[in-house]
C-alpha positions as CSV (number, residue, x, y, z in Angstrom):
1,X,54.7,9.2,33.3
2,X,53.7,5.3,31.4
3,X,55.2,6.8,28.2
4,X,58.5,7.5,29.6
5,X,59.3,4.7,31.2
6,X,58.9,3.1,27.8
7,X,61.4,5.3,26.6
8,X,63.8,4.8,29.4
9,X,63.8,1.1,28.7
10,X,63.7,1.2,24.9
11,X,67.0,3.6,25.5
12,X,68.3,1.1,28.4
13,X,68.0,-1.9,25.5
14,X,70.3,0.1,23.3
15,X,72.7,0.4,26.1
16,X,72.4,-2.7,26.4
17,X,73.8,-3.3,23.0
18,X,76.4,-1.4,23.6
19,X,77.4,-2.6,26.3
20,X,77.5,-6.0,24.9
21,X,80.6,-5.1,22.3
22,X,82.5,-3.9,25.6
23,X,85.3,-6.3,26.0
24,X,85.8,-6.1,29.6
25,X,82.8,-4.6,30.9
26,X,83.7,-5.2,34.6
27,X,86.9,-3.4,34.2
28,X,86.1,-0.2,31.8
29,X,82.4,-0.1,33.7
30,X,82.5,3.2,34.9
31,X,84.0,4.7,31.8
32,X,81.8,3.3,29.9
33,X,78.6,4.7,32.2
34,X,79.9,7.9,32.0
35,X,80.2,8.1,28.5
36,X,77.3,6.9,27.7
37,X,74.8,8.9,30.3
38,X,76.4,12.1,28.8
39,X,75.3,10.6,25.1
40,X,71.8,9.2,26.5
41,X,71.9,12.4,28.8
42,X,70.6,10.0,31.9
43,X,72.2,8.4,34.5
44,X,73.4,5.1,33.4
45,X,74.4,3.0,36.6
46,X,76.3,-0.6,36.0
47,X,75.3,-3.3,38.8
48,X,77.1,-6.8,39.3
49,X,75.1,-9.6,40.0
50,X,75.8,-9.3,43.7
51,X,74.7,-5.9,43.9
52,X,78.1,-4.1,43.6
53,X,77.5,-0.9,41.6
54,X,80.6,-1.2,39.0
55,X,80.2,2.0,37.6
56,X,78.5,5.1,37.5
57,X,77.3,8.1,35.8
58,X,77.9,10.8,38.8
59,X,80.0,8.8,41.1
60,X,83.6,8.3,40.9
61,X,86.8,7.0,42.8
62,X,86.4,6.7,46.5
63,X,82.3,7.7,46.0
64,X,82.2,4.5,44.0
65,X,83.8,2.7,46.6
66,X,81.7,3.5,49.3
67,X,78.5,3.8,47.2
68,X,76.4,0.3,49.6
69,X,74.7,-3.0,47.6
70,X,72.3,-2.5,45.3
71,X,70.9,-5.6,45.0
72,X,67.5,-4.4,47.6
73,X,66.8,-1.5,45.3
74,X,63.5,-3.0,43.7
75,X,63.5,-2.6,39.8
76,X,67.7,-4.2,40.5
77,X,66.1,-7.7,42.0
78,X,63.6,-7.6,39.4
79,X,65.6,-7.2,36.3
80,X,68.2,-10.3,37.7
81,X,64.9,-12.2,38.6
82,X,62.4,-11.5,35.9
83,X,65.1,-9.7,33.2
84,X,63.9,-5.6,33.1
85,X,62.4,-3.9,36.4
86,X,61.0,-0.3,37.0
87,X,60.5,1.4,40.3
88,X,60.2,5.4,41.4
89,X,61.5,6.1,44.4
90,X,63.9,8.9,46.5
91,X,67.3,9.0,45.5
92,X,69.8,10.0,48.8
93,X,72.4,10.0,46.7
94,X,71.2,13.0,44.4
95,X,68.1,14.0,46.5
96,X,65.5,14.1,44.0
97,X,62.8,11.3,42.9
98,X,64.0,9.5,40.3
99,X,62.8,7.0,37.3
100,X,64.4,3.8,37.2
101,X,64.2,1.1,34.1
102,X,66.7,-1.9,35.2
103,X,67.8,-4.4,32.4
104,X,70.0,-7.0,32.4
105,X,72.9,-6.6,30.1
106,X,72.9,-10.2,29.1
107,X,68.9,-10.9,28.8
108,X,69.3,-14.3,28.7
109,X,72.6,-14.7,32.3
110,X,71.8,-13.0,35.1
111,X,75.0,-13.3,36.1
112,X,76.3,-11.0,33.9
113,X,74.8,-7.8,35.7
114,X,72.1,-5.3,35.6
115,X,72.5,-1.9,33.4
116,X,70.3,0.7,34.7
117,X,68.9,3.8,33.4
118,X,67.0,6.7,35.7
119,X,66.0,10.7,35.3
120,X,64.8,13.2,37.3
121,X,61.2,13.3,38.0
122,X,61.5,16.9,38.6
123,X,62.8,17.5,35.0
124,X,60.1,15.8,33.9
125,X,57.7,17.5,36.4
126,X,59.3,20.9,34.8
127,X,58.6,19.4,31.5
128,X,55.3,18.4,32.5
129,X,55.0,22.1,33.9
130,X,56.2,24.1,30.5
131,X,53.6,22.2,28.7
132,X,50.7,22.0,30.6
133,X,49.6,25.8,30.3
134,X,49.5,25.4,26.2
135,X,47.5,22.0,26.9
136,X,45.3,23.8,28.8
137,X,44.8,26.4,26.5
138,X,43.9,24.2,24.4
139,X,41.7,21.8,26.0
140,X,39.6,24.7,27.2
141,X,39.7,26.0,23.8
142,X,38.7,22.4,22.2
143,X,36.0,22.4,25.2
144,X,34.6,26.2,24.1
145,X,34.5,25.1,20.6
146,X,32.4,21.7,21.6
147,X,30.1,23.6,23.7
148,X,29.7,26.2,20.9
149,X,29.0,23.3,18.2
150,X,26.9,21.2,21.0
151,X,24.6,24.3,21.0
152,X,23.9,25.2,18.0
153,X,23.3,21.4,17.0
154,X,21.0,21.5,20.4
155,X,19.4,24.6,19.5
156,X,18.7,22.6,16.1
157,X,17.7,20.0,17.7
158,X,15.7,21.9,19.9
159,X,13.4,23.5,17.1
160,X,13.1,20.3,15.6
161,X,11.6,18.8,18.7
162,X,9.7,22.2,18.9
163,X,8.0,21.9,15.4
164,X,7.8,17.9,16.2
165,X,5.7,18.5,19.0
166,X,3.7,21.5,17.8
167,X,2.5,19.0,14.8
168,X,2.0,16.0,17.4
169,X,-0.2,18.9,19.4
170,X,-2.5,19.7,16.6
171,X,-2.9,15.9,15.3
172,X,-3.8,15.3,18.8
173,X,-6.5,18.6,18.8
174,X,-7.5,16.6,15.2
175,X,-6.3,19.8,13.4
176,X,-7.1,18.9,9.5
177,X,-3.7,18.6,7.3
178,X,-1.0,19.0,10.5
179,X,2.1,17.2,10.0
180,X,5.3,17.4,10.4
181,X,8.1,18.4,8.3
182,X,10.3,15.5,7.5
183,X,13.8,16.7,8.3
184,X,17.2,15.1,7.8
185,X,17.6,11.4,8.1
186,X,18.3,10.8,11.1
187,X,16.4,9.7,14.0
188,X,14.2,13.0,14.8
189,X,13.5,12.6,11.1
190,X,12.4,9.1,11.7
191,X,10.1,10.4,14.5
192,X,8.6,13.4,11.9
193,X,7.6,10.6,9.3
194,X,6.2,8.0,11.6
195,X,4.0,10.5,12.7
196,X,3.0,12.0,9.2
197,X,2.2,7.9,8.9
198,X,0.8,8.4,12.0
199,X,-1.5,10.7,11.2
200,X,-2.8,9.6,7.6
201,X,-3.7,6.1,9.2
202,X,-5.9,8.6,12.4
203,X,-7.7,10.6,8.9
204,X,-8.1,7.2,7.1
205,X,-9.5,5.7,10.8
206,X,-11.6,8.8,11.0
207,X,-12.8,9.4,7.9
208,X,-14.6,5.3,8.0
209,X,-15.6,6.0,11.5
210,X,-17.3,9.1,10.2
211,X,-18.7,7.1,6.6
212,X,-20.6,5.0,9.3
213,X,-21.5,6.5,11.6
214,X,-23.6,9.1,8.7
215,X,-24.6,5.3,7.0
216,X,-25.9,4.6,10.5
217,X,-27.5,8.2,11.9
218,X,-29.1,8.1,8.2
219,X,-30.9,4.6,8.4
220,X,-32.2,5.8,12.2
221,X,-33.3,9.0,10.9
222,X,-35.3,6.9,8.2
223,X,-36.9,4.3,10.9
224,X,-40.5,4.3,11.7
225,X,-39.8,2.8,14.6
226,X,-38.5,4.4,17.8
227,X,-34.9,3.8,18.7
228,X,-33.3,5.2,21.7
229,X,-29.7,3.7,22.9
230,X,-29.1,4.6,27.2
231,X,-25.8,4.3,29.1
232,X,-25.1,1.7,31.4
233,X,-26.9,4.0,34.1
234,X,-30.4,4.6,32.4
235,X,-29.1,7.8,31.1
236,X,-29.8,8.3,26.6
237,X,-27.1,8.2,24.5
238,X,-28.8,8.4,21.5
239,X,-32.2,9.1,20.0
240,X,-33.7,9.3,16.8
241,X,-36.0,11.6,14.9
242,X,-39.2,8.7,15.6
243,X,-38.1,8.1,19.3
244,X,-38.5,12.3,19.5
245,X,-42.0,12.4,17.4
246,X,-43.3,9.6,18.6
247,X,-42.8,10.6,22.9
248,X,-43.0,14.5,21.7
249,X,-40.1,15.0,23.4
250,X,-37.5,17.8,21.9
251,X,-34.3,17.5,21.8
252,X,-31.2,17.7,22.8
253,X,-31.8,14.5,24.4
254,X,-28.6,13.3,25.6
255,X,-27.8,12.6,29.1
256,X,-31.6,12.7,30.5
257,X,-33.0,10.3,31.7
258,X,-36.1,8.4,29.7
259,X,-38.5,10.1,32.5
260,X,-36.7,13.5,31.9
261,X,-37.5,13.7,28.0
262,X,-40.7,11.6,27.9
263,X,-42.6,12.5,31.0
264,X,-43.4,8.7,30.4
265,X,-43.8,6.7,34.3
266,X,-44.0,3.2,31.8
267,X,-40.6,4.4,29.6
268,X,-38.6,4.4,32.6
269,X,-40.0,1.1,34.0
270,X,-39.0,-0.6,30.7
271,X,-35.5,0.8,30.2
272,X,-35.0,-0.2,33.9
273,X,-36.3,-3.5,33.6
274,X,-34.1,-4.4,30.3
275,X,-30.8,-3.0,32.2
276,X,-31.5,-5.4,34.8
277,X,-32.6,-8.5,32.8
278,X,-30.6,-11.1,31.3
279,X,-32.8,-11.8,28.0
280,X,-34.3,-9.0,25.8
281,X,-38.0,-8.2,27.0
282,X,-41.5,-6.9,24.9
283,X,-43.0,-4.0,26.5
284,X,-47.0,-2.4,26.1
285,X,-46.5,1.3,26.9
286,X,-49.3,3.7,26.6
287,X,-49.5,7.0,25.9
288,X,-52.2,9.7,26.9
289,X,-51.8,13.0,24.7
290,X,-55.2,14.7,25.5
291,X,-57.9,13.0,24.0
292,X,-56.3,10.2,22.1
293,X,-54.7,7.1,23.3
294,X,-51.7,5.0,21.7
295,X,-49.9,2.1,22.2
296,X,-46.9,1.5,21.4
297,X,-45.2,-1.9,21.1
298,X,-40.9,-2.0,23.1
299,X,-39.2,-4.2,22.3
300,X,-35.8,-3.9,24.7
301,X,-32.4,-5.4,25.5
302,X,-29.6,-4.7,28.1
303,X,-26.3,-4.2,25.9
304,X,-23.0,-6.0,27.7
305,X,-19.2,-5.5,26.7
306,X,-16.3,-7.3,26.4
307,X,-16.1,-8.9,29.9
308,X,-19.9,-9.4,29.8
309,X,-20.7,-6.0,32.6
310,X,-23.6,-4.2,31.4
311,X,-22.5,-0.9,29.1
312,X,-26.4,0.0,28.5
313,X,-29.3,-0.7,26.7
314,X,-31.1,-0.4,23.5
315,X,-35.1,0.0,22.6
316,X,-37.3,-0.4,20.0
317,X,-41.0,1.5,19.7
318,X,-43.5,0.8,17.8
319,X,-46.9,2.1,17.3
320,X,-49.9,-0.7,17.6
321,X,-52.3,1.2,18.2
322,X,-53.9,0.4,14.6
323,X,-53.2,-3.4,15.8
324,X,-54.9,-3.2,19.1
325,X,-58.2,-1.4,17.7
326,X,-58.3,-4.4,15.0
327,X,-57.8,-7.1,17.5
328,X,-60.7,-5.2,20.3
329,X,-63.3,-5.1,16.8
330,X,-62.4,-8.1,16.2
331,X,-63.1,-9.9,19.5
332,X,-66.0,-7.6,19.3
333,X,-67.1,-8.7,15.9
334,X,-66.6,-12.2,17.2
335,X,-68.6,-11.9,20.0
336,X,-71.4,-10.4,18.4
337,X,-71.2,-13.2,15.3
338,X,-71.2,-15.5,17.6
339,X,-74.6,-14.5,19.3
340,X,-75.9,-14.5,15.7
341,X,-75.0,-17.6,14.4
342,X,-76.8,-18.8,18.0
343,X,-80.5,-17.4,17.1
344,X,-80.6,-19.2,13.4
345,X,-79.4,-22.5,14.2
346,X,-81.6,-22.3,17.3
347,X,-84.2,-21.8,14.9
348,X,-83.0,-24.5,12.4
349,X,-83.0,-27.1,14.7
350,X,-86.4,-26.4,16.6
351,X,-87.9,-26.1,13.3
352,X,-86.8,-29.3,12.0
353,X,-87.2,-30.8,15.3
354,X,-90.7,-30.3,14.8
355,X,-90.8,-31.3,11.5
356,X,-88.9,-34.7,12.5
357,X,-91.5,-35.1,15.5
358,X,-94.7,-35.1,13.0
359,X,-95.1,-31.5,12.1
360,X,-95.5,-33.0,8.3
361,X,-98.5,-34.1,8.9
362,X,-100.1,-30.8,8.4
363,X,-98.8,-29.2,5.3
364,X,-99.7,-25.7,5.7
365,X,-97.5,-26.0,9.4
366,X,-94.5,-27.4,7.7
367,X,-95.0,-24.9,4.9
368,X,-95.1,-22.1,7.1
369,X,-91.7,-24.2,9.1
370,X,-89.9,-24.3,6.2
371,X,-90.2,-21.2,4.8
372,X,-88.8,-19.9,8.5
373,X,-86.1,-22.6,8.5
374,X,-84.3,-21.2,5.0
375,X,-84.8,-17.4,5.9
376,X,-82.6,-18.1,9.0
377,X,-80.4,-20.5,6.7
378,X,-80.1,-17.8,4.3
379,X,-79.4,-15.2,7.3
380,X,-76.1,-18.2,8.2
381,X,-75.5,-17.5,4.5
382,X,-75.1,-13.9,4.5
383,X,-72.8,-13.8,8.2
384,X,-70.7,-16.4,6.6
385,X,-70.7,-13.7,3.7
386,X,-69.9,-11.2,5.9
387,X,-67.3,-13.0,8.0
388,X,-65.5,-14.1,4.3
389,X,-65.2,-10.8,3.8
390,X,-63.7,-9.3,6.7
391,X,-61.0,-12.1,6.0
392,X,-60.7,-10.8,2.7
393,X,-60.0,-7.2,4.2
394,X,-57.6,-8.2,6.5
395,X,-55.8,-9.7,3.6
396,X,-55.9,-6.6,1.6
397,X,-58.1,-8.9,-1.3
398,X,-61.4,-7.5,-0.8
399,X,-63.5,-5.9,-4.1
400,X,-66.5,-3.3,-3.0
401,X,-68.9,-3.7,-5.8
402,X,-71.2,0.0,-5.8
403,X,-74.7,-1.4,-6.6
404,X,-78.1,0.6,-5.6
405,X,-79.7,-0.8,-2.8
406,X,-83.3,-0.8,-1.6
407,X,-83.2,1.1,1.9
408,X,-87.2,-0.4,2.1
409,X,-85.3,-4.2,1.6
410,X,-82.8,-3.5,4.2
411,X,-85.0,-2.2,6.8
412,X,-87.1,-5.0,6.1
413,X,-84.7,-7.4,6.4
414,X,-83.3,-5.8,10.0
415,X,-87.3,-6.0,10.8
416,X,-87.4,-9.7,10.2
417,X,-84.4,-10.2,11.9
418,X,-85.6,-8.6,15.0
């Protein structure tokens, strides 16, 4: 409709130019309108500034003189006011709907009247009806063609997305070498390439994690000390071979409580204490395996997460049985040496005081006392040498000199000491 109105306005401008060449347009308005209407095949009406119809393609003679004033027509009023006007309405004169386009005869002077062109809309509707079928068929064909092309394109895209989905699932499942096949340089292809880059980075990080895990496992398995790692609930997450051997705990141990794995109440109590403690703990755990008794030294500490919450505990166990036995032997030896030192010192002190208080006046008695003091001094020297030898043994510096010994002399010494 707008295109038709624009074309009609262009014809009106041409008609205005032709009207400007008329020497007396008011006198020849009706013939001019008839001639112009035939040439343009539209209805042409010339209207004076006061609304009087001066000429019309479809009206002649008495009919033209009796036609009503057109000053109130919307397109005429608009043309007089602004220079041009348009309207669509029912024409009582012709009995059909018309499209009206009106322009001033003189664009600068509304007093010279208005030139109006009109076309019946039923012709336009018939023309539209004539082309509606071909246009609809062309539109339907275009839609079907576009739908077919869209289906082909979408099916290809769906296949690519399906391959991409399967590749992503294989990568997520850890399938070695799983990759997407990069296609065209479009958005899906960029996603495929990004997925492959992500998979390469994941493989590198997984390889690094595997190497670090293997290194940690090698270090743990090479340790003499037993190592135990638990979660926040106290269940075993990791235990090395030394722990399994020390506690005679057959694998697998993951998910078990320490008491279930080793049947040692002291171990369970130590782990629970470590989980509740804010500082590292040290414990001694006694193991009884038949007639053999062993003592384990345990160092335990709670593990804390980024927010400070307890996420588990770690414990290291080492056998201190030999150390405990050595300490016991040392205590017993020190007690024995203290007793052994007390006897000769008491004897030396007593004989020395006797000699000081007058025993030197009797030469025979004095000589006997001196021999006793000398014997006890030798005994003290032997005890001191034994202590020095023991210290050397503990420091790993002792050297044993093998030599023949007279059992009679050893027995005589023991009898003399007794």
